[in-house]
DRENTORKOL-3810 file (N, C-alpha, C; in nm, 4 decimals):
REM DRENTORKOL-3810
@n.u->15.8093; n.v->8.4924; n.w->13.3801; ca.u->15.7470; ca.v->8.3766; ca.w->13.3190; c.u->15.7336; c.v->8.4045; c.w->13.1700
@n.u->15.7778; n.v->8.3071; n.w->13.0882; ca.u->15.7703; ca.v->8.3224; ca.w->12.9445; c.u->15.6276; c.v->8.3272; c.w->12.8947
@n.u->15.6147; n.v->8.3785; n.w->12.7729; ca.u->15.4815; ca.v->8.3935; ca.w->12.7144; c.u->15.4096; c.v->8.2596; c.w->12.7007
@n.u->15.4811; n.v->8.1569; n.w->12.6539; ca.u->15.4163; ca.v->8.0270; ca.w->12.6373; c.u->15.3827; c.v->7.9647; c.w->12.7731
@n.u->15.4660; n.v->7.9865; n.w->12.8733; ca.u->15.4382; ca.v->7.9341; ca.w->13.0078; c.u->15.3156; c.v->8.0040; c.w->13.0664
@n.u->15.3040; n.v->8.1340; n.w->13.0428; ca.u->15.1875; ca.v->8.2086; ca.w->13.0909; c.u->15.0603; c.v->8.1608; c.w->13.0212
@n.u->15.0688; n.v->8.1357; n.w->12.8928; ca.u->14.9525; ca.v->8.0859; ca.w->12.8191; c.u->14.9125; c.v->7.9478; c.w->12.8710
@n.u->15.0116; n.v->7.8637; n.w->12.8996; ca.u->14.9846; ca.v->7.7306; ca.w->12.9535; c.u->14.9190; c.v->7.7412; c.w->13.0912
@n.u->14.9687; n.v->7.8321; n.w->13.1718; ca.u->14.9106; ca.v->7.8527; ca.w->13.3045; c.u->14.7649; c.v->7.8984; c.w->13.2926
@n.u->14.7373; n.v->7.9931; n.w->13.2050; ca.u->14.6001; ca.v->8.0416; ca.w->13.1848; c.u->14.5090; c.v->7.9284; c.w->13.1372
@n.u->14.5623; n.v->7.8455; n.w->13.0477; ca.u->14.4854; ca.v->7.7328; ca.w->12.9965; c.u->14.4444; c.v->7.6404; c.w->13.1111
@n.u->14.5411; n.v->7.6060; n.w->13.1983; ca.u->14.5102; ca.v->7.5139; ca.w->13.3076; c.u->14.4249; c.v->7.5790; c.w->13.4151
@n.u->14.4403; n.v->7.7075; n.w->13.4363; ca.u->14.3511; ca.v->7.7771; ca.w->13.5300; c.u->14.2068; c.v->7.7642; c.w->13.4828
@n.u->14.1854; n.v->7.7812; n.w->13.3530; ca.u->14.0516; ca.v->7.7706; ca.w->13.2952; c.u->13.9989; c.v->7.6274; c.w->13.3057
@n.u->14.0850; n.v->7.5302; n.w->13.2755; ca.u->14.0427; ca.v->7.3899; ca.w->13.2848; c.u->14.0033; c.v->7.3539; c.w->13.4283
@n.u->14.0825; n.v->7.3973; n.w->13.5261; ca.u->14.0533; ca.v->7.3669; ca.w->13.6658; c.u->13.9263; c.v->7.4372; c.w->13.7129
@n.u->13.9044; n.v->7.5574; n.w->13.6639; ca.u->13.7813; ca.v->7.6290; ca.w->13.6980; c.u->13.6591; c.v->7.5538; c.w->13.6444
@n.u->13.6690; n.v->7.5078; n.w->13.5213; ca.u->13.5586; ca.v->7.4329; ca.w->13.4617; c.u->13.5378; c.v->7.3002; c.w->13.5343
@n.u->13.6480; n.v->7.2330; n.w->13.5710; ca.u->13.6366; ca.v->7.1065; ca.w->13.6440; c.u->13.5672; c.v->7.1266; c.w->13.7785
@n.u->13.6049; n.v->7.2323; n.w->13.8503; ca.u->13.5454; ca.v->7.2573; ca.w->13.9820; c.u->13.3953; c.v->7.2814; c.w->13.9723
@n.u->13.3521; n.v->7.3399; n.w->13.8636; ca.u->13.2089; ca.v->7.3662; ca.w->13.8487; c.u->13.1334; c.v->7.2441; c.w->13.7937
@n.u->13.2091; n.v->7.1422; n.w->13.7543; ca.u->13.1445; ca.v->7.0207; ca.w->13.7049; c.u->13.1183; c.v->6.9256; c.w->13.8208
@n.u->13.0450; n.v->6.8213; n.w->13.7936; ca.u->13.0155; ca.v->6.7183; ca.w->13.8934; c.u->13.1123; c.v->6.6008; c.w->13.8800
@n.u->13.2135; n.v->6.6139; n.w->13.7958; ca.u->13.3021; ca.v->6.5031; ca.w->13.7626; c.u->13.4236; c.v->6.4945; c.w->13.8538
@n.u->13.4759; n.v->6.3728; n.w->13.8664; ca.u->13.6057; ca.v->6.3547; ca.w->13.9302; c.u->13.7108; c.v->6.4094; c.w->13.8345
@n.u->13.8309; n.v->6.4281; n.w->13.8852; ca.u->13.9383; ca.v->6.4752; ca.w->13.7983; c.u->13.9665; c.v->6.3794; c.w->13.6848
@n.u->13.9659; n.v->6.2504; n.w->13.7148; ca.u->13.9909; ca.v->6.1486; ca.w->13.6121; c.u->13.8847; c.v->6.1553; c.w->13.5028
@n.u->13.7590; n.v->6.1605; n.w->13.5428; ca.u->13.6488; ca.v->6.1635; ca.w->13.4455; c.u->13.6542; c.v->6.2917; c.w->13.3616
@n.u->13.6808; n.v->6.4047; n.w->13.4267; ca.u->13.6900; ca.v->6.5318; ca.w->13.3541; c.u->13.8003; c.v->6.5234; c.w->13.2479
@n.u->13.9154; n.v->6.4689; n.w->13.2872; ca.u->14.0263; ca.v->6.4571; ca.w->13.1922; c.u->13.9898; c.v->6.3654; c.w->13.0759
@n.u->13.9203; n.v->6.2567; n.w->13.1048; ca.u->13.8779; ca.v->6.1661; ca.w->12.9982; c.u->13.7839; c.v->6.2369; c.w->12.9009
@n.u->13.6888; n.v->6.3117; n.w->12.9556; ca.u->13.5902; ca.v->6.3797; ca.w->12.8703; c.u->13.6525; c.v->6.4900; c.w->12.7858
@n.u->13.7607; n.v->6.5500; n.w->12.8349; ca.u->13.8210; ca.v->6.6630; ca.w->12.7642; c.u->13.9570; c.v->6.6293; c.w->12.7030
@n.u->13.9869; n.v->6.4990; n.w->12.6974; ca.u->14.1135; ca.v->6.4528; ca.w->12.6383; c.u->14.2351; c.v->6.5220; c.w->12.6984
@n.u->14.2368; n.v->6.5297; n.w->12.8315; ca.u->14.3475; ca.v->6.5918; ca.w->12.9031; c.u->14.4335; c.v->6.4844; c.w->12.9681
@n.u->14.5620; n.v->6.5130; n.w->12.9815; ca.u->14.6527; ca.v->6.4236; ca.w->13.0512; c.u->14.6319; c.v->6.4414; c.w->13.2021
@n.u->14.5945; n.v->6.3328; n.w->13.2704; ca.u->14.5637; ca.v->6.3426; ca.w->13.4130; c.u->14.6859; c.v->6.3819; c.w->13.4958
@n.u->14.8049; n.v->6.3395; n.w->13.4540; ca.u->14.9275; ca.v->6.3792; ca.w->13.5238; c.u->14.9476; c.v->6.5304; c.w->13.5186
@n.u->14.9260; n.v->6.5889; n.w->13.4014; ca.u->14.9372; ca.v->6.7347; ca.w->13.3878; c.u->14.8286; c.v->6.8055; c.w->13.4678
@n.u->14.7102; n.v->6.7487; n.w->13.4659; ca.u->14.5988; ca.v->6.8029; ca.w->13.5440; c.u->14.6380; c.v->6.8107; c.w->13.6917
@n.u->14.6906; n.v->6.7006; n.w->13.7456; ca.u->14.7316; ca.v->6.6977; ca.w->13.8861; c.u->14.8446; c.v->6.7941; c.w->13.9151
@n.u->14.9419; n.v->6.8010; n.w->13.8226; ca.u->15.0542; ca.v->6.8931; ca.w->13.8390; c.u->15.0052; c.v->7.0368; c.w->13.8502
@n.u->14.9203; n.v->7.0792; n.w->13.7574; ca.u->14.8732; ca.v->7.2180; ca.w->13.7565; c.u->14.7783; c.v->7.2456; c.w->13.8725
@n.u->14.7033; n.v->7.1478; n.w->13.9134; ca.u->14.6150; ca.v->7.1640; ca.w->14.0287; c.u->14.6981; c.v->7.1947; c.w->14.1533
@n.u->14.8052; n.v->7.1161; n.w->14.1741; ca.u->14.8947; ca.v->7.1403; ca.w->14.2886; c.u->14.9675; c.v->7.2734; c.w->14.2742
@n.u->15.0226; n.v->7.2974; n.w->14.1569; ca.u->15.1038; ca.v->7.4177; ca.w->14.1329; c.u->15.0221; c.v->7.5441; c.w->14.1555
@n.u->14.9045; n.v->7.5513; n.w->14.0981; ca.u->14.8225; ca.v->7.6715; ca.w->14.1120; c.u->14.7707; c.v->7.6877; c.w->14.2544
@n.u->14.7478; n.v->7.5789; n.w->14.3227; ca.u->14.7054; ca.v->7.5845; ca.w->14.4618; c.u->14.8185; c.v->7.6378; c.w->14.5495
@n.u->14.9419; n.v->7.5934; n.w->14.5247; ca.u->15.0575; ca.v->7.6394; ca.w->14.6011; c.u->15.0846; c.v->7.7871; c.w->14.5765
@n.u->15.0746; n.v->7.8312; n.w->14.4522; ca.u->15.0972; ca.v->7.9715; ca.w->14.4184; c.u->14.9969; c.v->8.0601; c.w->14.4901
@n.u->14.8701; n.v->8.0212; n.w->14.4894; ca.u->14.7662; ca.v->8.0995; ca.w->14.5563; c.u->14.7927; c.v->8.1064; c.w->14.7066
@n.u->14.8347; n.v->7.9958; n.w->14.7654; ca.u->14.8614; ca.v->7.9937; ca.w->14.9094; c.u->14.9820; c.v->8.0806; c.w->14.9430
@n.u->15.0863; n.v->8.0757; n.w->14.8592; ca.u->15.2049; ca.v->8.1574; ca.w->14.8828; c.u->15.1742; c.v->8.3063; c.w->14.8746
@n.u->15.0743; n.v->8.3414; n.w->14.7947; ca.u->15.0360; ca.v->8.4816; ca.w->14.7792; c.u->14.9289; c.v->8.5223; c.w->14.8788
@n.u->14.8938; n.v->8.4321; n.w->14.9691; ca.u->14.7945; ca.v->8.4628; ca.w->15.0714; c.u->14.6522; c.v->8.4638; c.w->15.0196
@n.u->14.6314; n.v->8.4102; n.w->14.9007; ca.u->14.4974; ca.v->8.4051; ca.w->14.8437; c.u->14.4259; c.v->8.2820; c.w->14.8951
@n.u->14.2937; n.v->8.2891; n.w->14.9074; ca.u->14.2229; ca.v->8.1674; ca.w->14.9447; c.u->14.2394; c.v->8.0636; c.w->14.8360
@n.u->14.2545; n.v->7.9402; n.w->14.8760; ca.u->14.2719; ca.v->7.8340; ca.w->14.7773; c.u->14.1435; c.v->7.7555; c.w->14.7629
@n.u->14.1337; n.v->7.6914; n.w->14.6523; ca.u->14.0158; ca.v->7.6095; ca.w->14.6279; c.u->14.0187; c.v->7.4874; c.w->14.7172
@n.u->13.9045; n.v->7.4406; n.w->14.7492; ca.u->13.8927; ca.v->7.3212; ca.w->14.8304; c.u->13.9098; c.v->7.2005; c.w->14.7392
@n.u->13.9865; n.v->7.1047; n.w->14.7853; ca.u->14.0026; ca.v->6.9829; ca.w->14.7080; c.u->13.8757; c.v->6.9005; c.w->14.7184
@n.u->13.8635; n.v->6.7995; n.w->14.6360; ca.u->13.7472; ca.v->6.7125; ca.w->14.6394; c.u->13.7362; c.v->6.6401; c.w->14.7738
@n.u->13.8491; n.v->6.6308; n.w->14.8476; ca.u->13.8457; ca.v->6.5638; ca.w->14.9774; c.u->13.7800; c.v->6.6506; c.w->15.0837
@n.u->13.7654; n.v->6.7797; n.w->15.0565; ca.u->13.7052; ca.v->6.8700; ca.w->15.1538; c.u->13.8075; c.v->6.9422; c.w->15.2394
@n.u->13.9355; n.v->6.9118; n.w->15.2225; ca.u->14.0386; ca.v->6.9772; ca.w->15.3009; c.u->14.0839; c.v->7.1056; c.w->15.2328
@n.u->14.1192; n.v->7.2027; n.w->15.3124; ca.u->14.1765; ca.v->7.3262; ca.w->15.2608; c.u->14.3103; c.v->7.3484; c.w->15.3270
@n.u->14.3975; n.v->7.4194; n.w->15.2615; ca.u->14.5279; ca.v->7.4525; ca.w->15.3183; c.u->14.5094; c.v->7.5660; c.w->15.4180
@n.u->14.5690; n.v->7.5518; n.w->15.5348; ca.u->14.5594; ca.v->7.6536; ca.w->15.6394; c.u->14.6891; c.v->7.7307; c.w->15.6421
@n.u->14.6788; n.v->7.8624; n.w->15.6369; ca.u->14.7952; ca.v->7.9491; ca.w->15.6423; c.u->14.7819; c.v->8.0369; c.w->15.7650
@n.u->14.8829; n.v->8.0341; n.w->15.8502; ca.u->14.8792; ca.v->8.1156; ca.w->15.9711; c.u->14.9423; c.v->8.2505; c.w->15.9406
@n.u->14.8680; n.v->8.3566; n.w->15.9706; ca.u->14.9178; ca.v->8.4913; ca.w->15.9503; c.u->14.9634; c.v->8.5456; c.w->16.0848
@n.u->15.0728; n.v->8.6211; n.w->16.0864; ca.u->15.1190; ca.v->8.6766; ca.w->16.2138; c.u->15.0162; c.v->8.7741; c.w->16.2697
@n.u->14.9998; n.v->8.7704; n.w->16.4016; ca.u->14.9060; ca.v->8.8609; ca.w->16.4668; c.u->14.9772; c.v->8.9901; c.w->16.5041
@n.u->14.8991; n.v->9.0955; n.w->16.5166; ca.u->14.9543; ca.v->9.2220; ca.w->16.5627; c.u->14.9905; c.v->9.2079; c.w->16.7091
@n.u->15.0874; n.v->9.2848; n.w->16.7525; ca.u->15.1402; ca.v->9.2731; ca.w->16.8871; c.u->15.0338; c.v->9.2929; c.w->16.9944
@n.u->14.9420; n.v->9.3879; n.w->16.9773; ca.u->14.8449; ca.v->9.4203; ca.w->17.0802; c.u->14.7040; c.v->9.3719; c.w->17.0474
@n.u->14.6893; n.v->9.2991; n.w->16.9384; ca.u->14.5553; ca.v->9.2530; ca.w->16.8997; c.u->14.5147; c.v->9.1346; c.w->16.9866
@n.u->14.3875; n.v->9.1260; n.w->17.0227; ca.u->14.3427; ca.v->9.0091; ca.w->17.0976; c.u->14.3565; c.v->8.8835; c.w->17.0122
@n.u->14.3713; n.v->8.7707; n.w->17.0760; ca.u->14.3872; ca.v->8.6450; ca.w->17.0049; c.u->14.2518; c.v->8.6021; c.w->16.9494
@n.u->14.2333; n.v->8.6222; n.w->16.8201; ca.u->14.1090; ca.v->8.5877; ca.w->16.7537; c.u->14.1379; c.v->8.5022; c.w->16.6324
@n.u->14.0395; n.v->8.4251; n.w->16.5956; ca.u->14.0497; ca.v->8.3358; ca.w->16.4820; c.u->13.9427; c.v->8.3734; c.w->16.3807
@n.u->13.9790; n.v->8.3668; n.w->16.2541; ca.u->13.8832; ca.v->8.3872; ca.w->16.1460; c.u->13.8859; c.v->8.2629; c.w->16.0586
@n.u->13.7688; n.v->8.2099; n.w->16.0278; ca.u->13.7571; ca.v->8.0920; ca.w->15.9422; c.u->13.6769; c.v->8.1307; c.w->15.8197
@n.u->13.7338; n.v->8.1021; n.w->15.7022; ca.u->13.6629; ca.v->8.1229; ca.w->15.5767; c.u->13.6247; c.v->7.9861; c.w->15.5221
@n.u->13.4969; n.v->7.9610; n.w->15.5110; ca.u->13.4467; ca.v->7.8326; ca.w->15.4626; c.u->13.4518; c.v->7.8286; c.w->15.3103
@n.u->13.4541; n.v->7.7088; n.w->15.2527; ca.u->13.4621; ca.v->7.6955; ca.w->15.1069; c.u->13.3513; c.v->7.7688; c.w->15.0319
@n.u->13.2348; n.v->7.7870; n.w->15.0942; ca.u->13.1251; ca.v->7.8553; ca.w->15.0260; c.u->13.1338; c.v->8.0068; c.w->15.0390
@n.u->13.2421; n.v->8.0574; n.w->15.1018; ca.u->13.2637; ca.v->8.2007; ca.w->15.1133; c.u->13.2182; c.v->8.2615; c.w->15.2442
@n.u->13.1497; n.v->8.1855; n.w->15.3287; ca.u->13.1049; ca.v->8.2357; ca.w->15.4580; c.u->13.2275; c.v->8.2558; c.w->15.5465
@n.u->13.2331; n.v->8.3708; n.w->15.6151; ca.u->13.3460; ca.v->8.4028; ca.w->15.7017; c.u->13.2979; c.v->8.4097; c.w->15.8462
@n.u->13.3645; n.v->8.3336; n.w->15.9315; ca.u->13.3392; ca.v->8.3392; ca.w->16.0751; c.u->13.4591; c.v->8.4098; c.w->16.1365
@n.u->13.4373; n.v->8.5244; n.w->16.2011; ca.u->13.5507; ca.v->8.5974; ca.w->16.2568; c.u->13.5232; c.v->8.6353; c.w->16.4013
@n.u->13.6284; n.v->8.6767; n.w->16.4693; ca.u->13.6162; ca.v->8.7168; ca.w->16.6080; c.u->13.6037; c.v->8.5986; c.w->16.7024
@n.u->13.6480; n.v->8.4832; n.w->16.6588; ca.u->13.6364; ca.v->8.3621; ca.w->16.7392; c.u->13.7522; c.v->8.3590; c.w->16.8388
@n.u->13.7198; n.v->8.3281; n.w->16.9659; ca.u->13.8265; ca.v->8.3119; ca.w->17.0646; c.u->13.8137; c.v->8.1755; c.w->17.1304
@n.u->13.9031; n.v->8.1451; n.w->17.2212; ca.u->13.9091; ca.v->8.0113; ca.w->17.2794; c.u->13.7834; c.v->7.9738; c.w->17.3566
@n.u->13.7083; n.v->8.0706; n.w->17.4050; ca.u->13.5860; ca.v->8.0378; ca.w->17.4798; c.u->13.4741; c.v->7.9909; c.w->17.3875
@n.u->13.4885; n.v->8.0120; n.w->17.2569; ca.u->13.3846; ca.v->7.9763; ca.w->17.1613; c.u->13.4185; c.v->7.8540; c.w->17.0768
@n.u->13.5333; n.v->7.7929; n.w->17.1020; ca.u->13.5777; ca.v->7.6839; ca.w->17.0155; c.u->13.4818; c.v->7.5660; c.w->17.0127
@n.u->13.4206; n.v->7.5315; n.w->17.1252; ca.u->13.3287; ca.v->7.4179; ca.w->17.1253; c.u->13.2073; c.v->7.4435; c.w->17.0360
@n.u->13.1605; n.v->7.5671; n.w->17.0337; ca.u->13.0474; ca.v->7.6034; ca.w->16.9467; c.u->13.0883; c.v->7.5959; c.w->16.8000
@n.u->13.2078; n.v->7.6461; n.w->16.7691; ca.u->13.2573; ca.v->7.6461; ca.w->16.6303; c.u->13.2737; c.v->7.5025; c.w->16.5822
@n.u->13.3277; n.v->7.4153; n.w->16.6667; ca.u->13.3451; ca.v->7.2749; ca.w->16.6273; c.u->13.2101; c.v->7.2122; c.w->16.5954
@n.u->13.1095; n.v->7.2428; n.w->16.6755; ca.u->12.9761; ca.v->7.1889; ca.w->16.6505; c.u->12.9202; c.v->7.2423; c.w->16.5189
@n.u->12.9400; n.v->7.3704; n.w->16.4925; ca.u->12.8913; ca.v->7.4295; ca.w->16.3668; c.u->12.9611; c.v->7.3659; c.w->16.2471
@n.u->13.0919; n.v->7.3523; n.w->16.2549; ca.u->13.1668; ca.v->7.2966; ca.w->16.1428; c.u->13.1323; c.v->7.1493; c.w->16.1210
@n.u->13.0927; n.v->7.0809; n.w->16.2259; ca.u->13.0515; ca.v->6.9414; ca.w->16.2118; c.u->12.9240; c.v->6.9261; c.w->16.1325
@n.u->12.8493; n.v->7.0325; n.w->16.1203; ca.u->12.7218; ca.v->7.0296; ca.w->16.0466; c.u->12.7368; c.v->7.0768; c.w->15.9028
@n.u->12.8525; n.v->7.1287; n.w->15.8694; ca.u->12.8750; ca.v->7.1819; ca.w->15.7344; c.u->12.9015; c.v->7.0697; c.w->15.6387
END
């Protein structure tokens, strides 16, 4: 990645970080900071995809949805599920007998 492309990426990473900590919609944030909303959306998608490709947790969109990435299980490991919530809470060791409880918990989040 070229130097100017890296600087641009760092700039948008910072802008998106500031937006996430604000109470504003993306449109309003861009208006307040004189940013192009198309570029904002482009970098939001691009940086989210890069993080997911690298196996990093991604930020939650304003809609509340997160990207789910399935990791291969070890051959002899029991079938368990781990859920990382947007606030950083991790639920691990979940199996099929506990799914109804997990659904109820997530419905309250």
